[in-house]
N, C-alpha and C positions, 0 to 999 in steps of 0.2 A: 173444596175446589168449586168454582162457579159452574152452574149448569149451562153448558154451551148451547143447548137447545133453546134456552130462554135468553141468554145474555151474549152469545157469540164469543169470539176469541180474538185477541190481538197477538200477532206474531212479535218476536223481539224487534227492538229498534235497530235499524241499520243505517249506515252513513251514506251521504250523497256528496258530490263534489261542491255543491252550493246550496243555498236556501231555495227551496222550490216555491218561490213566490208566484210564479206563473207555471201552469201545468196543463198539458194537452195530451190526450190519448190519440195517437196517430193511426191512420189506416193500417199500418203494419202491426198494430197491437202494442207497440212500444210507447213510452211516454217522453215527450219533449218538455224540458223545464229550464228555467233560468231564474236568477236572483237579481240583486240590486247592483252588484259590482263584480268585476272580474278578478280584482285583487282583494281578498278578504282582509288584508292588513292595511289597505290604502284608505283614502277618503271616501265619504259616502256619496259624492257627486262625480264619480269617474265617468268619462265618456267611453263607452264600450261595455260589452257584457260577454258572458261566457256560457251560452246555452249548451246543454248536454242532453243526451238521449239515454234513458234507463230502460233496460230490457227486463220485464217481469219474469221471463222464462229462465234467465240465467243470473239475474241480479247484478249484471255488469253495466257500466256506464261508459259512453264514449262522447267526446266533445264534437260539436259541429264547428263549421267555419264561423268566423265572427261576422255578424251582420254589419253591413256598411251602407253608406249613402250611395247615390247613383254614380258618384265618381269612382266607385270601387276602391277608395282609399280611406275615406274618413269613417272611423268606427262610430257606431251609435249605441246608445244604452236603451234597451227595450223594457227596462223596469217601468212600471206604472203605465204600460200600454194597454190597449184593448185588443182582443183577438177572437177570431171565429174561423172554423173550418169551412172552406169553400166547397162547392159542389164537386170539384175534381179531386178533393182530398188535400189540397195544399192549405197551409195555415196562413191566413191574412193577419198581419200584425200592424196596428195603427197607433201612432203616437209613441211616446217614450219620455225619457227623463233628462232634463238639464240640471235643474235643482228642484227642490220640493215646491210644487205648485206651478212650475214652469216646464211646459212640455215641448216635445219635438214635433215638427211637421213631417216627420219620417213615416213612410209606409213601406212595407216589404212583405214578401211571402216566403215561407219555408216549404220546400218540397222534399218529403221523406224518401222519395224514390231515388234521388241522387244526392241527398244530404246537402242541399244547397239553399242559400239565402239570395233573394233577388230583390233589389230596390224597385219600388213603384214611383210614379209621379208623386210629388209632395202634396200633402193636404193643404187646405186653405189657410190653416194656422197651426201653431203647436197645439198638441192635445196631450194632457197629463190626466190620467184617470178617465179615458173615454170608454164607452161600451161599443161592442161590435156584434152584429147579428146577421145571419144569412137569411135572405128573403126567399119567398116561394119560387121565384124565377131564377134563383142562383146568384143574383146580385147580392151585395153586402152593404149594410147600413152602418155607418160610424157616427156616434152621437156623443156630444158633450166633450169634456176635457178642458183644462185650463192652460193658460200661457201668459207670458210676460208681455205687457203692453205699457210702456212708460213706467210710472211708479206702481201700476196696478197689475193684478193677475186675473183678468176676466175669464169667465167660462165661455167657451165658444158656443154661440147660440144656434149656429146653422149646422144641421146634420148633413152628411155627405154620403152619396151612394157610389160604390165602386162597381162599374158595369163591365169590368174586364179590360177596359182600355183607358178610361179616365174617371175623374171624380166629378159627380154631378150634385150641386147643392139642392136642398129641398127646404121646406118651410122652417123658419126660425122659431125658437122657443126661448124667450128670456126667462132666466131663473132655473135653468136645468141643474139638477144635482150632479155631482161627480159620480162616475160609474152608475148611471141610472139603471134601475131594474126594468129592463125592457123584454117584451115577449111578442112573438109572432102569433096573431090570432087566426082562427079558421076563416074569418072573412077577409084576410089579407092585410088588416091594419096592424099597426104596432101599438101595443099597450105599454105605458110607463106606470108601474105600480109603486115606485119609490125611488129614492127615500123621501121625496116630497109627499106630503099627506094627501094631496089631490091626485086622483087617477086621471090620466089623459090618454087620448088615442090619436095616433098619427095616421092619416089616410094618405098614402103615397101616390094615388092616382092624380093625374094632372100636375099642378104646381105643389100639391100636398097641402094639408091643413091639419092643425091640432084642434081637437074638439073634446068636450066632455062626452061620456057615454050618453045614451038617450036619457032624458029626464034631467034633474038638477045635478050640479056638481056632486061628486061622491068622494068621501075622504075616509081614511082609516081612523078608527076610534082612537088609536094611540098616536096619531099625528106623525110628526117627523120621527123617522126610525132609521138613523144612520147605522151603517155596518151591520144590518140584519139582512139575511139572504131572502130572496123570493124565488119560488120554483113554480113552473106551470106543470102540475102533476097529472093533468089530463088536458087535451086541447081546449083552451079558453078558461080553464080553472086554475087560479093562482093562489098559492099559499104564501103569506108573509110571516116571517118567524123572528120574534124577539128584536133585539137591537135597541138603539136610541139611548136616552138618559131620562130617567123619571124625575119629575119635579121634586118629589119628597126627599129622595136620598141620592140622586145623581147616578143610580145604578141602572143597568139595562133592564128591560122587561123580559119576562118569560112568556108573555101573552102572544098568541098567534091569531091571525085573521085570514079568512079566505073570501074569494069573490068569484062568481061565475060571469065572465065577461061575454058569454053567449046569450045571457038572459035578456029579455026585453028591457028591463030596468035593473041593471046590475047594482049591487050594494055589498059593501064589506060586511061580514058577520063574524062574530067570534067563534073560534073553535077551542078545543081543549088546550090548556097551557102546557108548556114544557115543564119538566120537573125543576129545571135550573134556569136562572136568569143568564142570558148570553148576549155577548157582543163580539164581533169578529169570528163568529162560528160559521161552519159550512153546512149546507144542506144538499144531500146527494140522493137523486132518484135511484131506486133499486129495481131489479128485474121483476119483482112481484108487485110493483106499484106503490110500495111504501116509501117513506122519506127518512133517510138517516141523517141525524144531526151530530156533528162532532166538534169538539174544541170550543174556543171562545172564552171570554172572561166574564165573571159575574160581578166584578168590582166596579167602583165609581170611576168617573172620568173617561178618558179616551181609551186607554189600554192598560188596565191594572194587572200587572204580573206579579204582585206581591204574593207570598205564600198563602194559599187558600182561595185566592181570587180566580185563577184559571180553572176551567171546568174540564175534568178528564173523562167523566162518564159519557158515553154515547147515549143517544136516545133515538127511538124509532116511532114514527107517526103512521098510523093506519088510516087512510082516508075513508075506508068503508065503515069502520067503527068509531072514528074520531077519538082514538085513544093513543096515549104515549106509553112506551115501555122503556124503562131504564136498562141499558145494556152495560157490557164490560167497559172498564176504564182503560184508556191508553196511558202510556208511561210518561209522556212529554207534554209540556204546555204547548198548545196550538192556538195562539191568539192572533194578534195583528200580523198579517202577511203569511198566514197559514193557508193551505189548500187541502181539498179532499176531492177524490175523483174515482168514479167507478171503473174497474178494470174488466177486460173481456172475460175473465174467469169468474165473475160475479163477486169478487172481493173488492175492497175499497182501499185505495192508497191515501193515507193521511200524512201530510208533510209540512215542513216549513215553520215559519214564525220568527219574528225578530227583524233586525236590520232597519230600525226606525230611529228618528231623531226627534226629541221633544225639546223645543227651545233651541239651545245650542249644544245639548249633550246627547251623544249617541247612546243607545241602550247598552246595558251591561252585556259584555260578550257572552255571559252565561245564558242570556235570554235570546240568543240567536241560535237557530236549530238547523244545522246542515245534516238533517237526518229524516227518517220517515218510519212509519209502521204500516203493516197490512192488517186490515180488519176482516175477519170472516163472520158475516152476519149469521144470526141464528138459523136462517133457512138452510144453511149448508150442513146442519147437524140433525136434520129431521127426516132422514131416510136416504135411499139411493137416488142418484142423480140421473136424469135422462142424458143421453149423449146424441148430439146432432150428427147423423151419418151422412146425409146428403141435403144440400140446400143451394140455391143459386147464389152467385157472387154479386149479381146485378139485378136490381128490381126496378119496376116502373110503377108509379102511382096507378091504382086501379087493377093491377095485375093479380091474378091468382096463380100460386105456385105450389109445388108439392114439397113438403118437408118430411123427411124420413129420419126416424130416431131409433136408437137402441137403448137398452137399460130400462129404467123405470118408465112406465107408459106416460106419454105426454098428454096433459090436460089443457094447457094454456100456452099460447105463443105471444111473446111481447117483443117490442122493438124499441131500443133506446139509442138516442143520438150520441156519438162519441163526445166526451166532455172536453171543455176548454175553459179553465177557471183561473180566477185571481181575485183577491180582495173580497171574498165571500160571494162573488158574482160568476155565474155561468148562464148567460142570456139564452143560450141555445139548448139547455137541458130539455129533453122531450121524451115522454113515455107514451107509448101507443100499445094498447091491447088489441091484437089483430083478430079479426073474425076468422075462425077456422072450424073445420069439421072433419070427421074421419075417426079411425080407431087410434089406439094409443101409440102406434108405431109409424103410421103414415097419415098425414093430414093435409087437406087442401087449405091453404092459407091465403088471405086476400089483403093486399096493401091498400090503405086508404086512397081513394081516388083524388082527393083534394090535396094539391101540393102545398097549400098553406097549413094543412095538418101534418103533412109529412114532407117538409122541404128537402130539396136535393142535398145529397152528401152521404157520409158514411155513418152507419148505425151498427149496433150489435144486436143480433137476433138471438133470443133465448127461448128454449123450450122448458116448460115447467111441469112438474108432476102434479098430481091431485093434492099432494101435501105441500105444494108451493116451493118445492126444491128446484132451483134452476140448473140447467145444463151449463157447461162452459159455452160461452157465446161464440157465434159465427159472425164475422164482420162482413157486412154487405154494403153495396153502394146503391142508393136510390137516385135514379136519373132525373134530369131536368125536364119538366113539363110546364109550359107557360100557363098561368092561371087564366081561367075564362074571364073575359072582360077586363084583363089587366091592361093598363096604359103606362108607359114608362117615360112619357115626356115630362120635362121639368118646366119651370117658369120660362116665359119668353126670353130668348137669348141665353138660356142656361143659367139665369140668375134668379134669385128668389124675388117674389113680388114684394114691394115695399109695404110696411105696416104704417098705418096712420098714427102719428104721435098724439098722445093725450094732451089736452090743453092744461097748462099749469099757471093758474092765476092766484093761488092761495099761498099761505105761509109755507116756506121751506123749512123742514125740520131735519136736523142731523141726529142720527141715532147711533150711539156707541154700542157695538155688539162684540162680545168675546165668544168665539166659536169653540165648542169642545174639540172640534177638528184641529189638530196642532198646526195646520198649514195656513190658518188665518181665514179671514172673511172672504177674500177674493176667490180662492179656489173652492171654498166650502160655502158657496153663496146661495144655492138653490133653496134650501129650507128657510133661510132668513128672508129671501125675496118673497117666498110664498106667504110667510107669516106677516111681514110688513104690508103686503098687499091687502090683507084682511083686517087691518086696523081701522077703527072708526074714523070716517072723514078723509081717509087717504085716497087720493085719486091718481097718484102716480108714484112709482118707485124708480129712482134712477137705476138703469140696468147694470151699471158697474159700480161696486163699492170702492171706498178708499182703502186700499191695502196698507198704505203707509200708516194711517191713523186708526185703522180697523173701525171705520164708520160707514154708514149708509145715509142717503138722503131721500126723503119722501116729501111729497107736496100735498097740502090739505086742500079741501074744496072751498075754503074760506080764508080770510085774512086774520083769523083769530088764533087761539092757542090749541094745541092738542089736548085731548082729554086724558091727562095722566092718571086719573083715578081708574079708568077702564082699560087703558092700553096694556098694562102688565098681564092682566088675565086673558085678554084677547090674544096677545102675542104667545103666551104660554099654551093656549089651547091648540095652536098650530105647530109650535116649535118644541113643546115639552122643555127639557133643560138642555137641548142641543146648543143653545146660545144663551149667554147671560147678557141682559140689557144693563149697560153701565150707566145709562142716562141719556138725556136728549138735550140738544142745544138749538136755540132759535135766534134770529135777528129781528128785533122789534124797532120800528121807527116811530118817534113821537116827540113830545116836548117834555122837559123836566118839570116835575111838580114837587116843590120843596126839596129838590135835589135827590131825595131818596126814592122817588117814584117816577115812573115814566107814563105820561098820558098818551095812550095809543088810541086813535080814532075808532079802530075796530073792536076795542074792548069796552065793557060797560063801566069799568072803574080803573084807576091808575094801577100800573103794575109795579109792585115793590122791587127795588133794586138792592143788591147786597154785594159785598166784596167776595172774591173767589176764596173758597175754603179748600184746605188740603184734601185731595182725594176725590174731587167732584169733576175734574177736567175729563173730557172724553177721550183725547188722543191716547193711543195705546201702543206700547213697545212690544211687538210680538215676540221678538227673540228673548227679551228679558221677562216677559209675562208680567208687566206692570204698566201703570199709567206713565205717560211721558211727563217729565217735570215741566212746570210752567216757566215761561220766560219772565224776565224782570218786567217787561212791558205789560204782560198779562197780569202779573201779581199786583202791579201798581195802577191798573186801569181804573178801578173804582175811586181810589184816592185822587187821581187826576181829575176825574169827573166832578168830584165834590169840590176840589180847589178851583177849577176853571169855570164851572157852572155855565156851560155854553147856552146861548139863547137860540131860539129857532129850533128847527128839526135836528134830532140827533138819533143815530142808529146804534143800538146797544146789542152786542152779541155775547152769548154766554149760556151756561147750563141753566135749564129750567127745571125747577123742583117744586114739589108740593110741601109746604110747611104748615102744619096744622090744617091741612085740607085746602090751603090757598096757594095759587101759583106764585113763585118768587123767582126772579131772574138775577143770576149772578153775573157780574160785569167782568168779561174777559177781554173784550175789544170794544172800543168806542170810535165811532166815526161821526164827527160833528160837522161834516161838510166843509165847504170853503169859507 
């Protein structure tokens, strides 16, 4: 039998009414959850959802009313939304699902005191996969999320702040990832640690501005790391865990990195690696300051659930010793759409997984998990537990209060914000080790005075023994205090200040990109945008890719050709294998030289022309996961050029490749002018 003091223990699997893709611990101590669809036998794009509340004390579940739009009639699907607990304990939910990649402009709040959903004013656009985070003054920031716009699905670049009455826009950020990993820092800025490789900071004073930290741009060594969680394990200290796709074998990494964003010149640095490669795993802060990792897949691609790929063993990271400990294994695959969340009794709920569509095919029903397990970490088996006998229900930043306990003497007091998680993301996870003094049964405990370290809302207060055994938690509410020097005005007229457009005078290059993300280049744009921006000679990246053909456009600083010998390595350095480059296409204008070459003034020598070959066209059919077939005009373009031999200037468009180290242009479209 496993040693529970070293590995912990999983309780038996129990059923839930739906897949817990979204899960929040409410101020009541119960858990609110919902999945993708209200009818488990219906289609994957139903409008409407069926949230339910699970009671850890009794194991029972009850349904809530159905969330609706402001007309109180139209149901909404809150799948793929972002959410955060507000200062008053209500849950703000922003965005939702129409179809994969196309989000709702819906916003609403859930109030556990009367079990009600209330619609808010709509967002500026639909948001699918947005993040939400509560700020130090009690407002809430919603950032990213994709929506349908004509043939494309752009990621909304403008974050919005809910001030309790209306939505206020702040500074835009082109190239945001979906579900960005964001954290509130002690200096009141918002840090974005992923999944893009570059770390950026958002200063919300005045009109707001995105900046790199002091010094040069900083990036994680593992670059683009999609579907890996990030946790702020102490104020300003962020841990990024696994995720992504490695170049060598397309598997996620086990590597982890940390950064101290309070340092004068912050930089990512490696820490100990997990025992298992993981993607779609969850990272949960525990009352003793350790980080619990559960679930995920170690296989290649987006969500490998083949036997042997899902990871069942949990792992525990100790930030003091920078060591990982392998723990007991759960019974069920917890991969894409799984959740894990700390409960007030210091156990962890692990739930969900499944309900996804790859291409046109929904997942095997066996891979959808309407169930959960409870994990008892090893600290619960290492001696008697303290018990909180008396503590306030309401706290104020900077306040000192008296904590009275019984049972095992109390050595340490910690505070953890109630969790609200989905898609490996809980932007509001927060661990605070509180200053305290006194004997083992009565201690004077001080709440951090800085509301950016202890933002308003509900937390769980834990007392821990000298052996690190936590009490059952006591739920408290930290009140609102406006941060010193805070300004909440937005850009003039409530609109964001315009950005200057970069001047584009060079060659426009179309790049074919296949994202590991099954939803295509439009929704999963952030990492590609970042990588394209770092290619040699690129001075502009069009902010919205072509979702129909799965292509992006960049502009060079000159009228020549892209350096195809260097671009693959440069792109991979930023994107890893999160995207596959299918090729590039250019339009070159010049005069024909012996029919088979194009004389272009910007080039030192004529550019060889070739007919289109099978499999080099860029346009991609996302649903069928293959290149779109060439039209008859495209197939015959080179032959017509040879037959007609137009005089004067001619523009040739087609894929550009290196053949024996020399650029060659295949002829897909010819424009010989009038």
